N, C-alpha and C positions, 0 to 999 in steps of 0.2 A: 509022928509025935502028937501029943495032945494039943500043943500050941498051933501046929500046922493044921490040924483038923478044925480047930476053932476059927483060924484065919479063913479057911476055905468056906466054912459055913457063913461067916461074916460077909465074905465077898459074894456068895450066892444070894444072900438076903439083900445086899446093896444093889446088885444087878436086877433082882426081882422088883425092888422098890422103884428103880428107874424105869423098868419096863411098864410097871403099873402106871407110873406118872405119864409116860408117853401115851398110853392108852386112854387115860382119863383127862388129860390136860388139853386136849384139842377136841372140841365138839361137845355133844350132849353128855351130861352126867348119867350114870346108870339109872335107867327109868326116869330120865330127866324130863320126858314129855308125858309122864304118868300113864303111859299106854297100858302098863300092868296095874290094875286096880285092886281094891280089897275084895275078898271073897264076899258073897252075898250075905253070909252069916255075920260079917263084920260091919254091915251097913244098917243104919236105921233110917230108911228113906235115902237121903243123900249124906247123912252125917256118919263120919267114920268113927267106929266105936273103939278099936284097939290101937294102942300106941305104935305098934309095928305092923299094922294091917296093910299099909301101902308098901309094896316091895321096894327095898333099898332106902326107904325113908323112915324117920321117926317123927311122930307128930305129938303136939300137945295142944290142949284147948279145943275150941269148936272148929273143926275142920270138916269141910264137905268135899265129896268126890263128885264132880260135875261132868255130865256127858253133854256133848254138842246138841243143841236144841232144847236144853233144859229151860223151863219157864218159871218165873217168879213174879207173882202179882200181875199176870197178863203180859209180861215182857220176857223176851228171850234173853237169857244170860249169855254174854259173849264168851266163847271159848277161844282164847288167842291162837292156839296151834293144834292141829289134829282133831281128835275126837273126844279127848278128855282133859280135865285139869282139876286143880284143887282150889277151894275158896277158903280163905282164912277169916274166920269170924273174930269176935272180941278176944284180944290177948292170945290169939292162936299162932302157932308156928310150925314149920317143917324144918327138918335138918337132916344132913347126910354127912357121914365121915368119908373124907376123900384123901387119897394119897397125893402128895406134892413133894417138891424138892425144897429143902430148907434154904431160906434167904432168896428164893426166886420170887418173881412178881407174877401175879395172875389177875386176870379180869373175869368177872362173872357177868354173863348176859342172860336175861330171862324176860319173858313176855308177861305183861300184866294188863288186866282190864278192871276199871273201877265199876262198882255196882251202885248202891244206893246210899252210901255214907256221905257225909257232907265235906269232910276234909281227909280223904284217904291218903295214907302214907305207909311206907314199909321200912322196917329196920333190917338191914342186911349186915351180917357179922361173921367174923372168923375169930374165935377167941376174944381177945380184948379189943380188936379192931372192928369198928362198926360205922355205918353211915345210914342216915335217914333219907329215903328217896321219896319226894313228893309225887304222887300218882293222880292228883286231882285233875290236872290239865290233860286233855286228850289231844294228841298231835296227829293221829291218823284217822281216816274216815271209817275204819272198821271198828272203832271203839276200844282198841287196845294198842299198846306200844311195847317196844323192847327197850329195856333199861340195862345199864351197865354199872358195875362197881368193881373196885380193885383192892387187892391186899398183897402184902409181902409175907410169905410163909415163915413162921418161926419154928415149925416142927415139920416132920415128914408126914404126919397124919393130922388133919385138922377137921373140926366140925364147921361146916357151912350152914348157917341158919338164916331163914327169912321169917320175920315176925311181924304181925300186925298189932301195933300198940293201941289200936282204936278201942273205944268203948261206946258202942251204939245201943239204943234200946232194942233193936232187932239184931241179934248176933249174926244173922245171915247177911247183914249189910257190910261186907268186907270185900277186899280185892280178890280177883281170880288170878291164879298164878299158873304158868305153863312154860314148857320148853326152856329148861335151865341148862346152860352150857358153861364151859370154862375154857380159857385160853391162856397159855404162857405168854407173858409180855417180855420183850427185850428191855434191859435197862436203857433209859433214854440217852442216846449219844448224839454227838454232832457229826454231820456228814462233811466231807471235804468241801471247803469253800463256804461254809455256813456256820455262824456262831450259835444258831438256834438248834435245839434238840427236837428231832422228829418234826422238822419244819414242813415236810411234805405229807404228814399225817399217815404215812404208810403203815405204821404200827399202831394198833388200837384194839378195841374190844372185838370179840367174835361176832360175826354177822351171820345169821342163819341163811343157808343157801336159798330158801324159798321165801325169805323175808323181803317184802316190797316197800317197807317203811323205814329202813335204817335202824340205828340204835341210838338212844338218847344217853348223853353223858351228863350226869347230874352235877349240881353245885358241889364244890369242895374248896377247902381252905388250903393255906400254904403247907400245912403239915400232913395233908392227906396224900395217900397213894392214888395216882390217877390212872383210870382205864385208858386214857389218851396220853401216853408217856410224854413227859416234858411240859404238859399244858395243865393249867388250872381253869376251872369255870367259876367265875365270881358272880354269885347271885344269891338270893334268899330262897326262892322256890322254883326258878326256871332253869332251863337246860339248853344245850346245843345238840344238834343231831349229826351223828357220824354216818356218812353215806359212802357207797361203793359204786364203782364204774359199771358192773353188770346191770344195775337197776337205775342208775342216775347218770347224768352227764357230769363228768369230773374234769376240771381243766388240766390236771397233770397227774400222771400215775394212776393208781387204782383206788385211792381214798381221798376224801375231802371232808370239810365241816360246813354244815348249813346252819346259819344263825337264825333260829326260828322264834326268838323271844324278844326281838327289838332291843331296847336299852336295858331290859331287865336282866340280861345275862351278858357277860363279857368273857371272851377267850383271852387268856393271859399267860405269859411266860416271862420269867426274870432271867436276865443274862448278865454276866460279868463284863464290864466295860471299863474304859479309862477316862476319867473326867477330863474334858477339854478336847478329846479326840473325835474326829468326824467318822460317821457311820452312814451306811445306806441300807434301808429296808425296802425290800421288793416283795410283791405278792400278787396273786390272781384274785379277781372278783368276778363272779358270774352267776349263772342260775343253773339249777339241777335238772332242767328239762322235765319238771314235774307239774307243769301247769301254773306256776307262780308268775302271773303276768302283771307286773307293776314296775314303777320306777323305784329302784332300790338305791340306798346309800349306806356304804360301809365307812365307818370312821376308825382310823388307826391313830393310836396315841403312843408316843415314845419320847421319853425325856420331856423337854419343854415344847416339842413339836407335835403337830397333828395334821391329818390329811383326810378330807372327805372324798370318797370315790363314788361317783354316781354311775349306775348301770341301768339301762333301760331293758328290762326283761320282757321277752315275748313268751316265756315259759317253755321254750323249745331247746334250750342249751346255748351256751356261748359264754364268753369271758373277755376281760381286758386285764392288762398288766399295769400295776401301779408302782410308783417309786417315791420314797420319801428320804431325803438326806437330812441329817441332824447332827448336833454336837452333844455328846454325853455330858451330863451335869454331875454324875456321881459314879462310883465304882460298881453300882448295881442298877441296871436299867430295866424297867418294866415295859414290855411290849403288849399292847392291848388292842383288841378288835371288837367292835360292836356294830350291830345294825341299828340305824337311827330310827327305824319305823317298824311297826307291826305289818305283816303281810299275810293275806289269807287267800286260799284257793277258792274256786267256785263251790266246792263241797263244804266250805266253812272251816277247813282245817288250817292251822298255822303253817307258814312256810317262810322262806327268807333267802337272802343272798348266800352264795357259796364262797368260801375263802379257801385257797390252796397254795401249795408251793411257796411258803413264806421263807425268805432268806434275809440274813443280816450279816453284812461284811464291813470291815474297816476300810475307809478311803483316805486318800492322802490329804485332801483339802475339802473344806466345806463348800457345798454347792447349793444353789437355790432348790426349793422344793419343786418337783416336777411330776407330771402325770403322763405316763406313756399311753398312747392310743393304740 
């Protein structure tokens, strides 16, 4: 019957959409590393001439196709990943239409390098959702970093856009973009015996397999969708770094967070509590075995209580467990972590203490604050 045929076609399309989503929602986007570039006839030097000249991408404004080793003003322009990338000049953007699942959460990871602009930033957007990512501070010795941003899909096909809102005298003074990937995020849930969501940081943005510098999680407010499910980053321009066990020393599991911006960025989560009830917060503080050799202090704030945890880092990995007992003063309690100081490696790049495996539980009675050795 006609209705049966229509239903079969609908089911085939639904299955096909889900298969496309599985293919595209873990790892690089199609031509996400810009390995396939424009035809020579579509280039004026490095400037891309046609709107659809880069396979799988649509461009607007002053966009350059940069090869590894490209020089500008006697300086080599950093290409974040592989052999090629794009540079976004004044008011330039790149975008791609991607298949997703409605109402699902996704994180975008991409590598970026600043060039000669004074205050470089990027606007990442999907439909009406957007976020401005500061790329002025460099956190890796290679001159580029990987950034993350997240969104919740409102449709099964969406346009992902990365836009440079800058306006420099030299339109070539814009950030270089490369290696754009996507990952499906799980809705943040509480694990058994822990009131916090994603307290062990096992769910987070995609980390490139050959990436030795982790992924930066940018500032976001209470209404933003987080690439680190359950957590907010409270700051004006600074970030925290998401690191993994294959390349860093992680106290627990496979993922952790490195506080690389001192007091300028805070890792925050709000949790439902009962006023007057006693709770216990526990967490690891350590170093990522990345050569950050300094005396570190992490301060945890919760309700009216706080705890400073000192850790003497040798830069080779290690950690200690801390515990803070407190009494809730309201029905919503904010858990906050900050590094009290800036730290820097011998190569001049920022680093900091690692926090991991954060748990919050209700206890029967109030106890004194303690620090476990």
